[in-house]
Structures are given as C-alpha cells and as structure tokens.
Phi, psi and omega in degrees: 000135172276134178260132175257126174230139181286171179300154185269353182303132176238118184271084179266087183271085182281147170261036184295345182270355182291125190295315191259352183266165177234160176290122182288139175236245191235352185292132185288154168298140183244269188291131178277338176233082183293154166300164179301318185292323181294317184299315179295322179297314176305315192281317190260336187303145179258012175281177185248037188263343195250154174272171179301316184295319177298313178297316178302317176301319179288319180290324179295323175291328177293318180291335177293323178285325182218091184297340182265018179283099185297327183288322179291323181294312179304316183291320180293322177298323177294322177295322177299316183298320179295338176270004181077013183264071189292330177293319179289323179295316180299315183306311184291321184290319177300317179294320177303314183286327175302322189276327180216095183284355181258009180277088185306323184293325176297314178297321179300308182298319182291331174296322179297317177302317181294323171303317179299331182273357181082012181268082181302310182306314179288328173302315181296319179302313183289321176296329178287329179288320178301321180294320176299328182275328183217087186279003186246022175256114188298327181301320187296313179290325178304305187294321177298319176301322179293322178295317171301322178296317179297342181258006187056032176266082187301316186295319180291322180297314181300320184299314184293313178303316182304315182293319177304314184288326177293321175292326180216090183303341179261018182280090189298319186294321176293322176300316178300314176298315182292318177298320175295321176295317175302313178302320181295339178246030170072008173264078194286326178296311171300316180302312178303322179298314186289320177294325176301317180285326179298315180292323177300310182292320181221086184290358183261359189266105193296314182305332174296322173294324181296316182286326171300317177302326177295323175291323172290327179295314184292338180272359184078015180266081192294317183293323177285326174297310179299323182295317179293318175304317180302315183295313180305311183295320177300324182278332176223091195285352178257035185273084188289331182291324183281328173298317179290318175298322177290322172303320178297327181285322179291322182295319183290339177269003175070027173262078190290328182291311180291326176297319184295316177304316179288325176297318178300318182294317180295322178285325173299324175280336176199102187271023186245005179263107182297326181294338181278329174286320177302311183295330172282329175304311183297318182297314179299319180295318178299323180276001176088010180268071197284320179298317176300324181292319179295319177300320178295312180297320177297323180291318183295327178283336175292325180277328183221076184304142176069012181292123187300331184281329178287321175298324176290324177288322177295315176311308179302316180299314180296322174305311180292335180276348178093010179272079194291318186292320177299315185298313184290324173302320185282323175298325175297316182294319173299318182285337174296328177272326183221082191304334184260028178278101185298323177298323178289322178297316182294313180299316173296331175296320179289323179292320176297324179293317176294340176268001171097005181270078187299316181296312183297315178304315186295318177301313183294314180300312177304313181301319183291320178293331175289335176276320182214104179300333180269012187300325182294323179292324175304307186290329170303317178297329179281357180090022182236125174256000000 
C-alpha cells in the first residue's frame, strides 16, 4: 500500500508583530458597551487578558467615535482574522492601510489574511511592503518564507528563513520552518540540526517533534521516530498528520492492530483526508473486517474518485469476500490509471486464477513479480495465497 503524506511545512502565521494587538487567550467578553477608557484598553492593550470578541467590541467602540482610526481598524481586522472571518478582516485591514500606508504591522497582518485565503502572491507582496517599512522584524521574513514555501519556491523561502534567524538566532519557529524546508528537499543533516535546536529553544512545539520523527523514520531509526511521534501527539492530541504517519509505520511493520487504532484517531481528528480512509480500508481488509473496509473505501472514493490506490484496496476487499468480478473490475480500473501498480496486477492474477483463467493469471502474476519480486509474500501477509 502506498501511503500519502502532505507536506510537513507548518504555517504558524502569528500576528505577534502587530504593535497594538494582543495575543488572544481565553477570557470571555463582558460588557457589551464599554466606556471609552475600557474600549481603548481592550483595543490597544498589550496584556494577554482579553478574548477576540472583547477586543473587537473595544475597537468597534473606538471606531464608532472615530471611524478613521487606522490602528483600531488594523487591530480589529487582526481579531476578525483569528476568528476565521477573513472577509471582515480584509475589509478592516484594507481600510487601515488606505488611512496609514506606513503601518508595517497592518501590511503584515493583511499578508496573513491572504495566506489564510491561499493567495500566496498577494501575501508575499504585503510581507515585502512590511519588510520595506521595518526591515529588522524577523516575523516578516519568516512568514514570507512560508508563503514562498507554499509556492514551492525553495530558494526564496530559504533566504527568508536565513534572514529571520540572523535577526533572531533564538527564533524557534523560523528554525522549525527552515528545518522542514531542508527535509522536504533532502538535506536531512541540516534539517535535523535545525529541528534539534528548535526543540531545544521551544520544547513544547509538537510539530518540530513530528518532523524530526519523519527524518528518523526515513533513516530507519524506528525507536527514535516512534518516540518523537509520541511526543508530538502528546503536545497536540488532535494531530491527524502524526497519527496518520505513525499508523503507516505500524502498517509497514505488519502491526495492523496498532495501525488501525492510529488510523481511527487520524480520522477522528480530520475526516477530510481520503488517504486515511483508504489506509483504514486496507487495514480493515487485512484484519478481516471486510464490510467496514468497503465502507471506508467508498468514503475515500467519494472524496477522491478513481484513485488507483483506493481502487486497489477495494479490489483486495472484494477478493477476500470472494466477489471476483468486482475485484477484477476494480483492478482493471486501478491499472488503467496506474499500469505499473504491482499489487493490482498480482491481485487480478489471483482473481483470474480463481475464475479458471490460467493463462491470464500467469501473465498478470509474472508482470507483478517483475515489478516486485516479493509480491507473493506481501499478499500472504494480507491473508491471501
């Protein structure tokens, strides 16, 4: 089974550089109509006591008195962004920039909104404007590096991460991002050095352990990989990516019961990943939970129609159920999309053999063994001879 993993780049696009906004925590909004002094405190204060809603209420009161207050607009826009209200965030930040084009933080935070919207080009333009206004803020380079990474522009991303780290050698997140970029481009020694230092500087940031685990996994250091995945999951319990990656390790080690537990957790944390449903389908089929396996493959195919790996998994399930025609139809479809898929060739050969097509079976099995000499042993592990 082929495991699909998304990029390990983590876009932690913080608004920490916003001069007048504060990092929102947990305190609930209280008064709906604050006094002028209270409104200013909520909107401008740099302490960590207020919620996004409270800050929005404070900035809205300030703006009711003065609709052209650029700082209040920028701060309220950032709070809207944190709440996921991107259209309202963009409207406020656009207005703030129109009123004060020299506010670097407003350009920076609008760049974050564009990143949230997937518009990397506009994000890069806004971060660049922020950098021109304030060239010594490491966050600006870090976030622009993330946008370049999102465009697979490795050279520009690396240059920005380098600059961010030069400005702030203890910037754990920039080290994480640079380490991740190194790993994605095969520079694992550099990646490991950056991730080690990132973890030393911020031992509570789970994704750094998860990405370091991937380096250990790829190097064959199973124990250290599993230890780092466990730490990442401990720090971020709804971490579908690391549950999925660890499940794949268990699957490859033929520890299908543990793999199934982690696929369950990955899907509970994020039910929008078709690859996770396909992987659970395959695992359930191997364990003999065939109807549940079919349900998973159907769900995966609804999200990613005609995916050859999911068709291959469903075909295996049909093969184990004895529904040979359905198995062959799915293997045919999988091979139509990916002709060199050895597991589909071998599975189709077994299905043809069971149907009495000896010549067709021999052709498919021989072709599969030419791709993977150990394919028969793999299917034996799946419970099929």
